[in-house]
Residue frames as a rotation matrix with the C-alpha (Angstrom) as fourth column:
THR 1
-0.329 -0.889 0.318 281.40
-0.782 0.445 0.436 303.42
-0.529 -0.105 -0.842 126.76
CYS 2
0.379 0.370 -0.848 281.51
-0.842 0.518 -0.150 300.42
0.384 0.771 0.507 124.49
PRO 3
0.682 -0.128 0.720 281.86
-0.403 0.756 0.516 296.81
-0.611 -0.642 0.464 125.69
ASP 4
-0.412 -0.896 -0.168 284.80
-0.743 0.224 0.631 294.70
-0.527 0.384 -0.758 124.52
TYR 5
-0.913 0.150 -0.379 282.61
-0.149 0.742 0.654 291.75
0.380 0.653 -0.655 123.65
LEU 6
-0.159 0.939 0.305 279.03
-0.982 -0.119 -0.147 290.53
-0.102 -0.323 0.941 123.85
VAL 7
-0.998 -0.033 -0.056 277.76
-0.037 0.997 0.064 287.04
0.054 0.066 -0.996 124.60
ALA 8
-0.292 0.956 -0.010 274.14
-0.917 -0.283 -0.282 286.30
-0.272 -0.073 0.959 123.67
ASP 9
-0.375 0.226 0.899 271.93
0.003 0.970 -0.242 283.26
-0.927 -0.088 -0.364 123.16
LYS 10
-0.714 0.023 0.700 270.34
0.641 0.426 0.639 281.95
-0.283 0.905 -0.318 119.97
GLY 11
0.318 0.945 -0.080 267.42
0.848 -0.321 -0.423 284.36
-0.425 0.067 -0.903 120.14
TYR 12
0.549 -0.179 -0.816 269.72
-0.159 -0.981 0.108 287.24
-0.821 0.070 -0.567 119.15
SER 13
-0.481 -0.745 0.462 271.28
0.300 0.356 0.885 285.46
-0.824 0.564 0.052 116.19
SER 14
0.709 0.630 0.316 270.41
0.525 -0.173 -0.833 287.52
-0.470 0.757 -0.453 113.13
ARG 15
0.017 -0.716 0.698 272.34
0.958 -0.188 -0.216 289.19
0.286 0.673 0.682 110.35
ALA 16
0.492 0.242 0.836 271.12
0.155 -0.970 0.190 292.59
0.857 0.036 -0.514 111.49
ASN 17
0.989 -0.124 0.075 272.37
-0.093 -0.152 0.984 292.11
-0.111 -0.981 -0.162 115.06
ARG 18
0.405 -0.894 0.192 275.74
0.767 0.446 0.461 290.77
-0.498 -0.040 0.866 113.91
ALA 19
0.087 -0.344 0.935 276.16
0.811 -0.520 -0.267 293.60
0.578 0.782 0.234 111.40
LEU 20
0.793 0.257 0.552 275.37
-0.072 -0.860 0.504 296.21
0.604 -0.440 -0.664 114.06
LEU 21
0.862 -0.508 -0.008 277.95
0.121 0.191 0.974 294.72
-0.493 -0.840 0.226 116.40
ARG 22
0.170 -0.823 0.542 280.55
0.968 0.243 0.066 294.59
-0.186 0.513 0.838 113.61
ARG 23
0.349 0.023 0.937 279.91
0.492 -0.855 -0.163 298.24
0.798 0.518 -0.309 112.72
ARG 24
0.867 0.043 0.497 280.44
-0.355 -0.647 0.675 299.25
0.350 -0.761 -0.546 116.34
GLY 25
-0.043 -0.986 -0.162 283.60
-0.568 0.157 -0.808 297.16
0.822 0.057 -0.567 116.63
ILE 26
0.063 0.151 0.987 282.21
-0.955 0.296 0.016 294.82
-0.290 -0.943 0.163 119.30
SER 27
-0.743 -0.290 -0.604 283.35
-0.465 0.872 0.153 291.22
0.482 0.395 -0.782 119.07
HIS 28
0.052 0.889 0.456 280.54
-0.996 0.076 -0.034 288.81
-0.065 -0.452 0.889 119.79
THR 29
-0.982 -0.164 -0.088 279.76
-0.165 0.986 0.008 285.20
0.086 0.023 -0.996 120.61
ILE 30
-0.135 0.989 0.054 276.22
-0.907 -0.101 -0.409 284.35
-0.399 -0.104 0.911 119.60
ALA 31
-0.587 -0.018 0.809 275.06
0.055 0.997 0.061 280.76
-0.808 0.081 -0.584 119.22
GLN 32
-0.671 0.338 -0.660 273.65
-0.740 -0.246 0.627 279.95
0.050 0.908 0.415 115.80
PRO 33
0.168 0.804 0.570 270.33
-0.673 0.516 -0.530 278.05
-0.720 -0.294 0.628 115.71
SER 34
-0.431 -0.372 0.822 270.44
0.164 0.864 0.477 274.72
-0.887 0.340 -0.311 113.91
ASP 35
0.511 0.676 0.532 267.95
0.669 0.076 -0.739 275.87
-0.540 0.733 -0.413 111.26
GLN 36
0.825 -0.284 -0.488 270.15
-0.434 -0.872 -0.226 278.87
-0.362 0.398 -0.843 110.34
ALA 37
-0.214 -0.960 0.181 273.24
-0.613 0.276 0.740 276.66
-0.761 0.048 -0.647 110.13
ALA 38
-0.210 0.208 0.955 271.41
0.506 0.859 -0.076 274.08
-0.836 0.468 -0.286 107.99
ASN 39
0.830 0.557 0.026 270.10
0.342 -0.472 -0.812 276.81
-0.440 0.684 -0.582 105.69
ARG 40
0.479 -0.744 -0.467 273.61
-0.733 -0.631 0.254 278.25
-0.484 0.220 -0.847 105.28
ARG 41
-0.474 -0.674 0.567 275.04
-0.272 0.724 0.634 274.80
-0.837 0.147 -0.527 104.48
ARG 42
0.209 0.651 0.729 272.22
0.595 0.507 -0.623 274.10
-0.776 0.564 -0.282 102.02
LYS 43
0.923 0.156 -0.352 273.11
-0.119 -0.755 -0.645 277.22
-0.366 0.637 -0.678 100.05
GLY 44
0.558 -0.785 0.269 276.71
0.823 0.480 -0.306 276.08
0.111 0.391 0.913 99.73
SER 45
-0.496 -0.865 -0.071 279.30
0.868 -0.494 -0.042 278.76
0.001 -0.082 0.997 99.01
ALA 46
-0.369 0.437 0.820 276.53
0.194 -0.827 0.528 281.34
0.909 0.353 0.220 98.49
GLY 47
0.608 0.672 -0.423 275.46
0.503 0.086 0.860 280.83
0.614 -0.736 -0.286 102.11
GLY 48
0.513 -0.493 0.703 278.55
-0.616 -0.782 -0.099 282.55
0.599 -0.382 -0.704 103.45
ARG 49
-0.448 -0.770 -0.454 281.10
-0.115 0.554 -0.825 281.38
0.887 -0.317 -0.337 105.95
PRO 50
0.240 0.523 -0.818 280.19
0.751 0.434 0.498 279.97
0.616 -0.734 -0.288 109.36
VAL 51
0.678 0.041 0.734 279.94
-0.311 -0.888 0.338 282.49
0.666 -0.457 -0.590 112.18
GLY 52
-0.454 -0.889 -0.064 282.77
-0.196 0.170 -0.966 282.61
0.869 -0.426 -0.252 114.69
PHE 53
0.702 0.709 0.065 281.99
-0.276 0.187 0.943 280.97
0.657 -0.680 0.327 118.00
ASN 54
-0.473 -0.847 0.242 284.02
-0.518 0.045 -0.854 280.90
0.713 -0.530 -0.460 121.22
LYS 55
0.194 0.613 -0.766 282.81
0.231 0.730 0.643 277.94
0.953 -0.302 0.000 123.31
ALA 56
-0.466 -0.444 -0.766 284.72
0.829 0.084 -0.553 278.93
0.310 -0.892 0.329 126.45
ARG 57
-0.986 0.113 0.121 283.29
-0.137 -0.967 -0.214 282.45
0.093 -0.227 0.969 126.43
TYR 58
-0.246 0.960 -0.132 279.76
-0.511 -0.013 0.860 281.18
0.824 0.279 0.494 125.74
ALA 59
-0.069 0.179 -0.981 279.98
0.577 0.810 0.107 278.72
0.814 -0.559 -0.159 128.65
ARG 60
-0.848 -0.313 -0.428 280.54
0.529 -0.442 -0.725 281.62
0.038 -0.841 0.540 131.07
ARG 61
-0.624 0.697 0.354 277.18
-0.374 -0.664 0.647 283.12
0.686 0.271 0.675 130.06
ASN 62
0.033 0.632 -0.775 275.57
0.449 0.683 0.576 280.62
0.893 -0.367 -0.261 132.41
VAL 63
-0.619 -0.329 -0.713 276.90
0.784 -0.203 -0.587 282.53
0.048 -0.922 0.384 135.45
VAL 64
-0.958 0.285 0.017 275.00
-0.284 -0.958 0.043 285.66
0.029 0.036 0.999 134.42
GLU 65
-0.288 0.899 -0.329 271.82
-0.300 0.242 0.923 283.70
0.910 0.364 0.200 133.70
ARG 66
-0.105 0.208 -0.972 271.92
0.771 0.635 0.052 282.08
0.628 -0.744 -0.227 137.15
SER 67
-0.891 -0.251 -0.377 272.45
0.437 -0.696 -0.569 285.48
-0.120 -0.672 0.730 138.78
PHE 68
-0.714 0.697 0.068 269.33
-0.568 -0.634 0.525 286.87
0.409 0.337 0.848 137.10
CYS 69
-0.073 0.697 -0.713 267.43
0.108 0.716 0.689 283.78
0.991 -0.027 -0.128 138.20
GLN 70
-0.458 -0.162 -0.874 268.42
0.850 0.208 -0.484 284.27
0.261 -0.964 0.042 141.84
VAL 71
-0.981 0.092 -0.173 267.36
-0.032 -0.947 -0.320 287.91
-0.193 -0.308 0.931 141.83
LYS 72
-0.530 0.829 -0.179 264.04
-0.553 -0.178 0.814 287.06
0.643 0.530 0.553 140.15
GLN 73
-0.498 0.340 -0.797 263.20
0.651 0.754 -0.086 284.86
0.572 -0.562 -0.597 143.13
TRP 74
-0.794 0.248 -0.555 262.18
0.267 -0.678 -0.685 288.15
-0.546 -0.692 0.472 144.72
ARG 75
-0.129 0.863 0.488 258.56
0.948 0.252 -0.196 288.47
-0.292 0.438 -0.850 143.63
GLY 76
0.588 0.385 -0.711 258.49
0.305 -0.920 -0.246 292.27
-0.749 -0.072 -0.659 143.72
LEU 77
-0.284 -0.768 -0.574 261.44
-0.431 -0.433 0.792 292.47
-0.857 0.472 -0.208 141.34
ALA 78
-0.790 -0.026 0.613 260.16
0.424 0.699 0.576 289.86
-0.443 0.715 -0.541 138.92
THR 79
0.012 0.903 0.430 256.81
1.000 -0.009 -0.008 291.64
-0.003 0.430 -0.903 138.46
ARG 80
-0.804 -0.458 0.379 258.03
0.463 -0.882 -0.083 295.20
0.372 0.109 0.922 139.11
TYR 81
0.191 0.901 -0.390 255.46
0.961 -0.090 0.261 296.36
0.200 -0.425 -0.883 141.65
ASP 82
-0.264 -0.361 -0.894 257.38
0.644 -0.756 0.115 299.57
-0.718 -0.546 0.432 142.39
LYS 83
0.774 0.619 0.136 255.99
0.542 -0.536 -0.647 302.68
-0.327 0.574 -0.750 140.78
HIS 84
0.837 -0.494 -0.234 259.23
-0.524 -0.847 -0.087 304.70
-0.156 0.196 -0.968 140.82
ALA 85
0.638 -0.656 -0.402 262.54
-0.038 0.495 -0.868 303.69
0.769 0.569 0.291 139.30
ARG 86
-0.242 -0.783 0.574 264.51
-0.698 -0.270 -0.663 304.69
0.674 -0.561 -0.481 142.41
ASN 87
0.237 0.398 0.886 262.43
-0.903 0.427 0.050 302.32
-0.359 -0.812 0.460 144.56
TYR 88
0.986 0.111 -0.122 262.95
-0.156 0.870 -0.467 299.50
0.054 0.480 0.876 142.09
ALA 89
0.287 -0.955 -0.071 266.70
-0.228 0.004 -0.974 300.19
0.930 0.295 -0.217 141.99
GLY 90
-0.209 -0.324 0.923 266.82
-0.951 -0.153 -0.269 300.13
0.228 -0.934 -0.276 145.78
ALA 91
0.623 0.512 0.591 264.98
-0.626 0.780 -0.016 296.82
-0.469 -0.360 0.806 145.92
LEU 92
0.878 -0.362 -0.314 267.30
-0.052 0.579 -0.814 295.42
0.477 0.730 0.489 143.26
ASN 93
-0.075 -0.944 0.320 270.36
-0.560 -0.226 -0.797 296.49
0.825 -0.239 -0.512 145.26
LEU 94
-0.008 0.153 0.988 268.92
-0.978 0.203 -0.040 294.96
-0.207 -0.967 0.148 148.43
ALA 95
0.909 0.388 0.149 268.16
-0.340 0.901 -0.268 291.68
-0.239 0.193 0.952 146.67
ALA 96
0.582 -0.764 -0.277 271.66
-0.107 0.265 -0.958 291.55
0.806 0.588 0.073 145.19
LEU 97
-0.227 -0.684 0.693 273.27
-0.816 -0.255 -0.519 292.23
0.531 -0.684 -0.500 148.57
LEU 98
0.156 0.368 0.917 271.25
-0.874 0.484 -0.045 289.61
-0.461 -0.794 0.397 150.41
THR 99
0.968 0.217 -0.129 271.72
-0.252 0.808 -0.532 287.07
-0.011 0.548 0.837 147.64
TRP 100
0.589 -0.789 -0.176 275.49
0.117 0.298 -0.947 287.34
0.800 0.537 0.268 147.19
LEU 101
-0.124 -0.621 0.774 276.68
-0.851 -0.335 -0.405 288.19
0.510 -0.709 -0.487 150.69
PRO 102
-0.538 -0.123 -0.834 277.41
0.088 0.976 -0.201 285.10
0.838 -0.181 -0.514 152.79
């Protein structure tokens, strides 16, 4: 299955990543680093048009980041002490349940 859209931070802002997403038909919201924006503006019309950016969609990325942070509070998950994938998946499920259940 293919996602409807992707939200990523500045670390994933590259022409190659954006081109791959366009080829696959995935709309994306990726923040552009200030040096890339300045370089594009310096080139003028040869620098291309500014990338599309949805501020409301990007703001919701914070919820996912905080969720990962809460799960990584579990030391065994952050360092992956489990040898087998099924044990790690079980620990991940347990951490998620205990974190998000009241």
